[in-house]
C-alpha positions, -999 to +999 in steps of 0.1 A: +649-646-876+632-647-841+611-619-829+615-608-794+585-598-773+581-559-771+594-543-739+568-515-741+532-522-751+503-500-763+471-496-747+453-518-774+479-546-769+474-544-731+436-546-737+440-577-758+464-593-732+441-587-702+409-590-722+397-556-707+381-525-722+399-492-730+385-474-702+394-501-677+431-501-687+431-463-684+418-467-650+443-492-639+470-466-652+453-437-634+451-457-602+487-467-606+480-504-606+497-504-641+528-484-646+530-464-678+553-439-696+544-413-721+567-408-751+556-377-770+518-382-773+520-420-772+511-440-739+533-470-734+530-498-707+562-517-699+556-556-702+571-561-668+543-539-654+517-562-670+534-593-655+535-576-621+499-566-623+489-602-633+510-616-605+495-593-578+460-599-589+467-638-585+482-632-552+451-613-539+430-640-553+445-669-533 
């Protein structure tokens, strides 16, 4: 059985992926550099949003 990568990530998962602190991830969400959705009381970040953020950061660094 294969496990597909999740399409929606939790804030702690994004923290691990980007190696950033909780408040930094929430700052990125507030500034709309990371897209997020709220389901009930749960905040979720689409995996595509994280990939786009990384790509954008790489483009700006070059």
